[in-house]
C-alpha positions as CSV (number, residue, x, y, z in Angstrom):
1,M,69.1,57.0,116.0
2,P,69.9,54.9,113.0
3,G,66.8,53.7,111.0
4,D,64.5,56.0,113.1
5,T,62.6,58.1,110.7
6,S,60.7,60.0,113.4
7,R,63.8,61.6,115.1
8,W,66.8,63.3,113.7
9,R,69.6,63.8,116.4
10,V,72.7,65.8,115.5
11,A,74.3,66.3,119.0
12,E,73.4,66.4,122.5
13,G,70.5,68.7,122.9
14,E,70.2,69.3,119.2
15,E,67.4,67.2,117.7
16,A,64.4,67.3,115.6
17,R,61.2,64.9,116.1
18,L,57.8,64.0,115.0
19,T,55.2,64.4,117.5
20,P,52.1,62.6,116.2
21,G,48.9,63.2,118.2
22,A,50.2,66.4,119.8
23,P,49.1,70.0,119.1
24,A,52.3,70.3,116.9
25,Q,53.3,67.7,114.4
26,A,56.9,68.1,114.9
27,E,59.3,69.8,117.1
28,V,62.9,71.2,117.1
29,W,64.9,71.0,120.3
30,S,68.3,73.1,120.5
31,R,70.7,74.3,123.1
32,G,70.1,77.9,122.0
33,F,68.2,80.0,119.4
34,L,68.3,79.0,115.7
35,P,67.7,81.3,112.7
36,L,63.9,79.9,112.5
37,R,61.0,82.5,112.3
38,A,57.8,81.5,113.9
39,R,54.5,82.2,111.9
40,S,53.1,85.6,112.3
41,E,49.3,85.9,112.0
42,G,49.4,89.5,111.5
43,S,46.4,91.9,112.0
44,Y,43.3,92.4,110.0
45,R,43.7,95.0,107.2
46,L,46.9,96.3,108.8
47,R,49.6,93.5,108.3
48,P,49.1,90.4,106.4
49,A,50.0,86.9,108.0
50,F,53.6,85.9,107.4
51,P,54.5,82.2,107.2
52,G,57.1,80.7,109.4
53,T,60.3,79.2,108.2
54,A,59.9,76.1,106.1
55,V,62.0,73.3,107.8
56,V,62.6,70.1,105.9
57,L,62.5,66.8,108.0
58,G,63.2,63.8,105.7
59,P,60.7,63.8,102.9
60,E,58.3,66.3,104.5
61,T,58.4,70.2,105.0
62,Y,57.1,71.8,108.2
63,E,56.2,75.3,109.2
64,V,57.5,76.8,112.4
65,L,54.6,77.8,114.5
66,S,56.2,79.0,117.7
67,E,59.5,79.5,119.7
68,T,59.5,78.6,123.4
69,E,62.6,79.0,125.7
70,L,62.9,76.7,128.6
71,P,65.5,78.6,130.9
72,A,65.6,75.8,133.5
73,D,66.8,73.1,130.9
74,G,68.7,75.8,128.8
75,L,66.9,74.9,125.7
76,V,64.7,76.4,122.9
77,V,61.7,74.5,121.5
78,Y,60.2,75.2,117.9
79,R,56.9,73.7,117.3
80,M,55.9,73.0,113.8
81,R,52.9,71.7,111.6
82,R,53.0,70.3,108.1
83,W,53.4,73.0,105.4
84,P,49.9,74.0,104.2
85,E,48.9,72.8,100.9
86,G,49.0,75.7,98.4
87,E,51.1,78.1,100.4
88,V,54.1,79.6,99.0
89,V,57.5,78.5,100.6
90,R,59.4,81.6,101.3
91,D,62.2,80.6,103.6
92,R,63.4,77.0,103.6
93,V,66.0,75.1,105.5
94,V,67.0,71.6,105.6
95,Y,67.5,70.4,109.2
96,G,70.8,68.5,109.7
97,S,74.2,68.8,111.0
98,S,75.2,71.7,108.5
99,F,72.3,73.9,109.7
100,V,73.0,73.0,113.4
101,H,76.7,73.8,113.2
102,A,76.2,77.0,111.5
103,A,74.0,78.1,114.3
104,E,76.5,76.9,116.8
105,A,79.2,78.9,115.1
106,E,77.1,82.0,115.2
107,R,76.4,81.6,118.9
108,A,80.2,81.1,119.5
109,R,80.6,84.3,117.6
110,V,78.1,86.2,119.9
111,R,79.9,84.7,123.0
112,G,83.2,85.9,121.8
113,R,81.7,89.3,121.5
114,E,80.3,89.2,124.9
115,R,83.9,88.2,126.2
116,A,85.4,91.0,124.5
117,R,83.0,93.7,125.7
118,P,84.8,94.6,129.0
119,F,88.0,95.5,126.8
120,R,86.5,97.6,124.4
121,F,88.3,100.6,125.7
122,L,91.6,99.1,124.9
123,L,90.5,97.2,121.6
124,Y,89.3,100.4,119.8
125,P,92.7,102.3,119.8
126,L,94.4,99.0,118.8
127,V,92.3,97.7,116.2
128,G,92.0,101.1,114.7
129,L,95.7,100.9,113.9
130,L,95.4,98.1,111.4
131,P,94.9,98.3,107.6
132,E,91.0,98.6,106.5
133,E,90.5,95.1,105.6
134,E,91.9,93.6,108.7
135,Q,90.4,96.3,111.0
136,V,86.8,95.7,109.6
137,R,87.1,92.0,110.1
138,L,88.5,92.2,113.8
139,S,85.9,94.8,114.6
140,D,83.2,92.3,113.5
141,R,84.9,89.5,115.5
142,F,85.1,91.7,118.7
143,G,81.7,93.3,118.3
144,L,83.3,96.8,117.4
145,Y,82.4,99.5,114.8
146,A,85.3,99.9,112.5
147,V,84.6,103.7,111.8
148,T,84.7,104.1,115.6
149,A,87.9,102.3,115.9
150,S,89.5,104.5,113.3
151,L,88.3,107.6,114.9
152,V,89.4,106.7,118.4
153,S,92.7,105.3,117.1
154,G,93.4,108.3,114.9
155,L,92.6,110.8,118.0
156,V,94.8,108.6,120.4
157,E,97.7,108.5,117.8
158,G,97.5,112.2,117.0
159,L,97.3,113.5,120.4
160,S,100.0,111.2,121.7
161,I,102.6,112.7,119.0
162,L,101.4,116.3,119.9
163,L,102.0,115.5,123.5
164,V,105.7,114.6,123.0
165,P,107.0,118.3,122.7
166,L,105.0,119.2,125.8
167,L,106.5,116.4,127.8
168,L,109.9,117.1,126.8
169,S,109.6,120.7,127.6
170,R,109.0,119.8,131.2
171,R,112.3,118.0,131.7
172,G,114.4,121.3,131.6
173,T,115.6,124.2,129.6
174,A,117.7,122.2,127.1
175,Y,114.7,120.0,126.5
176,A,112.3,122.9,126.2
177,I,114.5,124.6,123.6
178,G,114.5,121.4,121.4
179,A,111.0,120.7,121.9
180,V,110.1,124.2,120.5
181,S,112.4,123.8,117.6
182,T,110.9,120.4,116.6
183,S,107.1,121.1,117.5
184,G,106.5,121.8,113.9
185,G,107.7,118.6,112.9
186,F,105.7,116.6,115.4
187,A,102.6,118.6,114.3
188,L,103.3,117.3,110.7
189,L,103.6,113.7,112.1
190,A,100.4,114.0,113.7
191,L,98.4,115.2,110.5
192,P,98.0,111.8,109.1
193,A,96.5,110.4,112.4
194,L,94.2,113.4,112.9
195,G,93.2,113.3,109.2
196,R,92.3,109.6,109.7
197,A,90.0,110.8,112.6
198,F,88.5,113.5,110.6
199,S,87.6,111.2,107.8
200,A,86.1,108.7,110.1
201,L,84.0,111.4,112.0
202,F,82.7,113.3,108.9
203,L,82.9,110.8,106.0
204,R,82.4,107.3,108.0
205,E,85.6,106.0,106.5
206,T,87.8,103.2,107.9
207,G,91.7,103.5,107.7
208,G,94.7,102.3,109.4
209,S,97.7,104.1,110.9
210,A,100.2,105.1,108.1
211,P,103.3,103.3,109.8
212,V,101.4,100.1,110.3
213,V,99.9,100.1,106.9
214,L,103.3,100.7,105.5
215,L,104.7,97.8,107.6
216,Y,101.9,95.5,106.2
217,Q,102.9,96.5,102.7
218,A,106.7,96.0,103.1
219,L,106.1,92.6,104.6
220,R,103.8,91.6,101.7
221,A,106.5,92.9,99.4
222,L,109.0,90.7,101.1
223,G,106.9,87.7,100.5
224,V,105.0,87.4,103.8
225,R,101.4,86.1,103.1
226,F,98.7,86.9,105.5
227,L,95.6,84.7,105.8
228,Q,93.4,85.6,103.0
229,A,89.6,85.8,104.2
230,D,86.8,84.6,102.2
231,R,85.1,87.8,101.0
232,T,81.8,86.2,100.5
233,V,81.2,86.0,104.2
234,V,80.5,88.8,106.5
235,P,81.5,91.6,107.3
236,L,81.3,93.7,104.0
237,T,84.7,95.2,103.4
238,R,85.6,97.4,100.6
239,A,87.4,94.8,98.7
240,A,84.5,92.5,99.3
241,F,82.0,95.0,98.0
242,W,83.5,95.1,94.6
243,E,84.1,91.3,94.5
244,R,80.3,90.6,95.5
245,L,79.0,93.3,93.1
246,A,80.6,91.3,90.1
247,R,78.6,88.3,91.2
248,P,75.2,87.8,89.6
249,D,72.2,86.9,91.8
250,A,71.2,83.0,92.0
251,V,67.7,82.9,90.5
252,T,65.3,80.1,91.1
253,T,61.7,79.7,89.7
254,E,58.8,78.7,91.9
255,P,55.9,76.4,91.2
256,D,53.6,79.4,91.2
257,G,55.7,81.2,88.5
258,S,57.5,83.8,90.8
259,L,61.3,84.0,90.7
260,V,63.4,84.2,93.9
261,Y,66.7,86.3,93.5
262,R,69.5,85.5,96.1
263,G,72.5,87.7,96.4
264,L,75.3,88.6,98.8
265,L,74.6,92.3,98.7
266,P,71.4,94.1,100.0
267,H,69.4,95.4,97.1
268,L,68.8,98.8,98.5
269,T,66.2,100.0,95.8
270,W,64.2,96.8,95.8
271,G,61.8,98.0,98.4
272,G,58.1,96.9,98.8
273,A,56.8,99.4,96.4
274,R,59.4,98.7,93.6
275,N,58.4,97.4,90.3
276,L,61.0,96.0,87.8
277,M,60.7,96.1,84.0
278,A,62.1,93.6,81.7
279,G,61.3,94.0,78.1
280,D,57.6,94.7,78.0
281,D,57.0,92.9,81.3
282,Y,56.6,94.2,84.8
283,W,57.6,92.3,88.0
284,R,56.4,93.3,91.6
285,V,59.5,93.0,94.1
286,T,58.7,91.6,97.6
287,P,61.9,91.6,99.9
288,E,62.2,88.5,102.3
289,P,64.1,88.2,105.4
290,A,67.9,87.8,104.9
291,V,69.5,84.5,105.8
292,L,72.8,84.0,107.5
293,D,74.1,80.8,105.8
294,R,77.6,79.5,106.7
295,G,78.7,83.0,107.4
296,R,77.2,84.4,104.3
297,L,74.5,86.8,104.6
298,V,72.1,86.0,101.7
299,H,69.7,88.6,100.7
300,V,66.3,87.2,99.2
301,Y,63.9,89.0,96.9
302,R,60.6,87.4,95.4
303,L,59.6,88.7,92.0
304,E,55.9,88.1,90.9
305,P,54.8,88.9,87.2
306,M,52.3,91.6,87.1
307,G,49.4,91.4,84.6
308,D,47.5,88.6,83.1
309,P,49.1,85.2,82.8
310,R,50.4,84.4,79.1
311,G,48.1,82.1,77.0
312,P,49.0,79.5,74.6
313,G,51.3,80.7,71.7
314,E,52.2,84.0,73.4
315,P,55.8,84.7,74.0
316,P,57.2,83.9,77.3
317,L,57.8,86.4,80.1
318,V,60.9,88.3,80.0
319,A,62.7,88.0,83.4
320,P,65.1,90.7,84.8
321,R,68.6,89.7,84.4
322,P,70.5,88.1,87.4
323,S,72.8,91.0,87.4
324,C,70.3,93.9,87.0
325,Y,70.7,95.0,90.5
326,A,74.7,95.1,90.0
327,D,74.0,96.9,86.8
328,E,72.0,99.5,88.6
329,V,74.5,100.0,91.1
330,M,77.3,100.4,88.5
331,D,75.3,102.9,86.6
332,G,75.2,105.0,89.8
333,I,78.8,104.7,90.3
334,C,79.6,105.6,86.7
335,R,77.5,108.9,87.1
336,E,79.5,109.7,90.0
337,W,82.8,109.3,88.2
338,D,81.2,111.5,85.3
339,E,80.5,114.2,87.6
340,L,83.9,114.2,89.2
341,N,85.6,113.9,85.9
342,Q,83.9,117.0,84.6
343,G,86.6,119.1,86.4
344,F,89.1,116.5,87.9
345,A,89.8,114.0,85.0
346,W,93.4,115.0,85.5
347,L,93.3,113.6,89.1
348,T,91.4,110.3,87.9
349,S,94.2,109.7,85.3
350,L,96.7,109.5,88.2
351,L,94.8,106.7,90.0
352,P,95.3,103.0,90.1
353,E,94.3,101.1,87.0
354,E,91.3,99.4,88.6
355,L,89.8,102.8,89.5
356,Q,90.4,104.3,86.0
357,A,88.7,101.3,84.6
358,R,85.5,102.0,86.7
359,A,85.9,105.7,85.9
360,F,86.4,105.5,82.1
361,D,85.4,102.0,80.7
362,H,81.9,103.1,80.0
363,R,83.3,106.2,78.1
364,G,85.5,104.3,75.7
365,G,88.3,103.1,78.0
366,P,91.7,104.2,77.9
367,S,91.1,106.4,74.9
368,A,88.9,108.5,77.2
369,A,91.6,109.1,79.5
370,R,94.4,109.8,77.0
371,R,94.1,113.7,77.0
372,A,94.0,113.9,80.9
373,T,96.9,111.5,81.1
374,S,99.0,113.4,78.5
375,W,98.4,116.7,80.5
376,T,99.4,115.2,83.8
377,A,102.5,113.3,82.4
378,G,103.6,116.6,80.6
379,A,103.1,118.5,84.0
380,E,105.2,115.7,85.8
381,A,108.0,116.0,83.2
382,L,108.0,119.9,83.4
383,A,108.2,119.7,87.2
384,A,111.1,117.2,87.1
385,L,113.1,119.3,84.5
386,Y,112.6,122.6,86.6
387,V,114.0,120.9,89.7
388,L,116.9,119.4,87.9
389,S,117.7,122.8,86.5
390,F,118.7,123.9,90.0
391,L,121.1,120.9,90.4
392,P,123.7,120.5,91.6
393,G,123.1,122.9,94.5
394,P,125.7,124.4,97.0
395,P,128.6,122.0,97.9
396,G,127.6,119.8,100.8
397,D,123.9,120.5,100.4
398,P,122.0,117.3,101.7
399,V,118.9,118.1,100.0
400,G,120.1,118.2,96.6
401,P,120.8,114.6,95.8
402,V,117.4,113.5,97.4
403,L,115.6,116.3,95.1
404,G,117.6,115.0,92.1
405,A,116.5,111.5,92.7
406,L,113.0,112.4,93.3
407,A,113.2,114.3,89.9
408,L,114.7,111.6,88.0
409,L,111.8,109.2,89.4
410,L,109.1,111.5,88.4
411,L,110.7,112.1,84.9
412,A,110.7,108.2,84.5
413,D,107.2,108.1,85.7
414,A,106.1,110.7,83.0
415,A,107.8,108.8,80.2
416,L,106.3,105.4,81.3
417,R,102.9,107.0,81.5
418,F,103.2,108.5,77.9
419,W,104.2,105.1,76.4
420,A,101.3,103.3,78.2
421,S,98.7,105.9,77.1
422,R,99.9,105.7,73.4
423,S,99.8,101.9,73.6
424,G,96.1,102.2,74.5
425,R,96.5,101.3,78.2
426,Y,95.6,103.1,81.4
427,A,98.6,104.9,82.8
428,P,98.5,105.2,86.7
429,S,101.2,107.4,88.3
430,L,103.4,106.9,91.0
431,L,101.7,109.8,92.7
432,R,98.7,107.6,93.2
433,F,100.2,106.5,96.5
434,L,99.8,110.0,97.8
435,I,96.1,110.2,97.0
436,P,93.6,109.1,99.5
437,T,91.5,107.2,96.8
438,D,89.0,105.9,99.4
439,L,87.8,109.4,100.3
440,L,86.6,110.0,96.6
441,R,83.0,110.0,96.4
442,P,82.5,107.4,93.5
443,E,84.4,104.9,95.6
444,R,82.8,105.2,99.0
445,V,79.1,106.3,98.6
446,A,77.8,103.0,97.2
447,Y,80.1,101.0,99.5
448,H,78.9,102.9,102.6
449,A,75.4,102.4,101.9
450,H,75.7,98.7,101.6
451,R,77.9,98.3,104.5
452,D,75.5,100.3,106.7
453,A,72.6,98.3,105.3
454,E,74.4,95.0,106.1
455,R,75.3,96.1,109.6
456,R,71.7,97.1,110.4
457,I,70.5,93.7,109.4
458,L,73.2,91.8,111.4
459,H,72.5,94.1,114.3
460,R,68.8,93.2,114.1
461,G,69.5,89.6,114.0
462,D,72.0,89.9,117.0
463,R,69.2,91.6,119.0
464,A,66.7,89.0,118.1
465,G,69.0,86.2,119.2
466,E,69.7,87.8,122.8
C-alpha cells in the first residue's frame, strides 16, 4: 500500500511484510514457490552451514530461514530474519515486481510443460523434424529432450520411407515390379534420416530433417525473417554457446575482498577443489547456486585470495581475467582442432570461414590454411577438368548436361578459393554444404558438455519446484 514501509504488495497473493514481535522478522507470501533458498544449518564436521537467500526489503536485507507450503490456501510462506552482521552475502535478490513476475513466468513455463506431457508421443517425431536451433527451443518449451526428438524423428522418417516399397508391393504385380526397381532409391532417401538417428543415439547430436532444413534455408534466402530468439536465455543452443563463450564474466568485488564472477555458461572446471592462479597470486574457487534471472541462467563463483593479506606498500592482488574461463575452454577447442588437423587439415580448409577461424587463428590465421587450401582447390580443378574431358556425351544423354554444370561450378569454386587464399583470406568451399560439420569433435565436445551441465542444473531446479 502507498506509504506503508512495512508491506510490499506486488499482486494478489504476492507480497512481503515485516512481522515485528514474531519469531520471524519478515515474511514473503506467494502463490507458488519462489527461487529462494532457506538456510541450511549443515551437520557438525560433515557439512558446514549454508546461508539462505538474501532478500532486500526497502533499506534492509533479510535471510530466508524456512519455506512453508500452505496447501489449503495455495500459498507458500518464506520466513526471514535480518541478515546477520558480518556474514557474507552469497545470493541476493531484491523483492519487487521484476522478481515476482520472473517467478510467475517460470511457473507458467512449468504449467505449459505439464499440459504438453500427454502429447509427447506426438511431439517428439514432429519437433525432431525442425532445424537444430528451433528444435532445441521447442523441446525446452514442451519439456522434451532435443536429442531424443532427433532420434525418434529420424527413426520414424527413415522407416516410413523404407516402408513405401513394401506397401506398393502389396497392391499387385505391376506395383511389386516398380517397388523392387525403386527400392534402392528409397534406401538412399532414408539414409539422411537414419544417419540423423545414428548421430543422436551415439553422438548425442541434434539435427533436423534434410527437407525441412532446406525449406527453412530457402525461405530465409527469399527474405522470410523468422523470430530471432535471445541467445542469452535458456536453453543453450549451439549458436548460443559460441555467443555466450565470447562474453566475459561480470566481476564484482565484495567487502571482504573476495570476487564474485557471474557468467552465462557453467564453469565446468571451477569445482570446489579448484584454485586459480593470476600472476603470482592464488585464488580459491567456491561455486554458488546458479540463479535463473529473467530467463537467463546465471552461474555464480566466489573467488577468495589465498595467502596472507597484502601490507601497505605491497603490490595489489592480481585477479583472474573476466575471460579466463572462456580462454580455458577455447584453449581446449584449439587443441582439438590441432589434433584433427594433423591428418585432416585438407578437410578443415573446406569448412565455413567461422570454423576455419577457430581452427587456424591461433596458428597464424589464413596463412596456416594456405597449403591445405591450395591442395584441395587443385584437386577440385583436376576433378572438374576430368569430368569435362568426357563431354559432350552420347546424343540425348540426360546426365551429361548436369555433370557439365557441376564440373563448371566446381572449377569456378576452385578458382575463387585460389584467389581468396592468395589474398590472405580463408577460402571455404561449396563442398562445405555436404560436410556434417556439427559432428566434428572440436565443434561438439565442449558444446555438449556445457549443454548437458545446464540441463542438469535446470532439471534439479524443476524438481525442487515440484
